[in-house]
C-alpha positions in Angstrom: -0.1 0.1 -0.1 1.4 3.4 -1.1 -0.7 5.7 1.9 -0.2 4.5 5.2 -1.6 6.8 7.6 -0.5 6.7 11.2 -3.5 8.2 12.5 -7.1 7.8 11.4 -10.6 9.3 12.9 -13.6 7.5 12.2 -16.8 9.7 12.6 -20.3 8.0 12.2 -23.8 8.1 13.3 -25.7 5.5 15.4 -27.6 4.1 12.5 -27.0 0.1 12.9 -25.4 0.0 9.4 -23.0 2.5 10.1 -22.1 2.1 13.4 -21.5 -1.7 12.6 -19.2 -0.4 9.6 -17.4 1.8 11.8 -16.6 -0.9 14.2 -15.3 -2.8 11.2 -13.1 -0.1 10.1 -11.6 -0.1 13.7 -11.2 -3.5 14.1 -9.3 -3.9 10.6 -7.1 -0.5 11.0 -6.3 -1.6 14.4 -4.7 -4.8 13.4 -2.9 -2.9 10.6 -1.1 -1.1 13.5 -2.9 2.4 12.7 -3.9 4.5 15.8 -8.0 4.9 15.6 -10.1 7.7 17.1 -13.4 7.0 17.1 -16.3 9.9 17.3 -19.9 10.1 17.1 -20.7 12.8 14.7 -22.6 14.7 17.3 -19.3 14.8 19.5 -16.8 15.5 16.6 -15.1 18.7 16.2 -12.4 20.0 14.1 -9.7 19.3 17.2 -10.5 15.7 16.6 -9.7 15.9 13.1 -6.7 18.2 12.7 -4.1 15.6 14.1 -4.9 12.8 11.8 -4.1 11.7 8.1 -7.1 10.2 7.3 -10.8 11.0 8.2 -13.4 8.5 7.5 -17.2 10.0 7.7 -20.0 7.9 7.7 -23.5 8.6 8.0 -26.9 6.8 6.9 -29.7 7.9 4.1 -31.4 11.1 4.5 -28.7 13.1 6.3 -29.7 16.7 6.6 -26.6 18.3 6.9 -27.5 21.7 8.6 -29.9 19.7 11.1 -28.4 16.6 11.8 -25.9 15.1 14.0 -23.1 16.5 11.7 -24.4 20.1 12.0 -21.3 21.3 14.0 -19.0 19.6 11.5 -21.0 20.8 8.7 -20.5 24.4 9.9 -17.1 24.1 11.2 -15.8 22.6 7.6 -16.9 26.0 5.7 -13.8 27.7 7.4 -11.2 24.8 8.0 -8.7 23.9 5.0 -7.4 20.2 5.1 -5.1 20.5 1.7 -3.1 17.5 1.7 -5.2 15.5 4.0 -7.0 12.3 2.9 -10.9 11.4 3.3 -13.2 8.5 2.6 -16.9 8.3 3.1 -19.2 5.5 3.8 -23.1 5.6 3.8 -26.3 3.4 3.3 -27.0 5.3 0.2 -25.7 7.1 -2.3 -27.6 10.2 -1.1 -25.8 10.0 2.2 -22.5 10.1 0.3 -23.4 13.5 -1.3 -24.7 14.9 1.6 -21.1 14.0 3.4 -19.5 15.2 0.1 -21.1 18.5 0.5 -20.3 18.9 4.2 -16.2 18.7 3.2 -16.4 20.4 -0.2 -14.7 23.6 0.6 -11.9 22.1 3.1 -10.0 21.1 -0.1 -9.9 17.4 1.6 -9.0 15.0 -0.7 -11.7 12.3 -1.0 -10.9 9.0 -2.2 -13.0 7.2 -4.5 -15.1 5.2 -4.9 -17.2 5.5 -1.3 -18.6 2.6 0.4 -22.3 1.8 0.6 -23.2 -0.5 3.2 -25.9 -2.7 3.5 -27.1 -5.0 6.6 -24.7 -7.4 5.0 -21.5 -5.8 4.5 -19.0 -7.6 6.6 -15.5 -7.5 7.2 -14.0 -8.8 3.9 -16.0 -6.2 1.8 -15.0 -3.2 4.2 -10.9 -4.5 4.0 -10.9 -5.0 0.5 -12.3 -1.0 0.2 -9.8 0.0 2.6 -6.9 -1.7 0.7 -8.1 -0.2 -2.5 -8.5 3.0 -1.4 -5.3 3.3 0.2 -3.2 2.0 -2.8 
């Protein structure tokens, strides 16, 4: 893998599929030796993200940025510059991905594609394959 971050922050909601996927990400990245910070979206702040190399954001379908658990990060991302940092998105739908993409669009965060669409049957192997492809 070409890009091996030392610090990762996983920001997630309490949607069951997003929560399960966040814990799969945590387990895999921990096994790879990375330092992991886990934050519920409602509790995440910019200072949680500034020391990391890779940011992973997860949210369910129907995410309404100004009124969701991501509202503080949405507001904060409008005045921060994360140029040179990598990020990736995971959601239960493409509309959730688009909402998260809008949240970070002005920050110059380099979003790795493709994003991960998670389902009830998303398991470790799918998430691990996505992580490996993203970091190559």
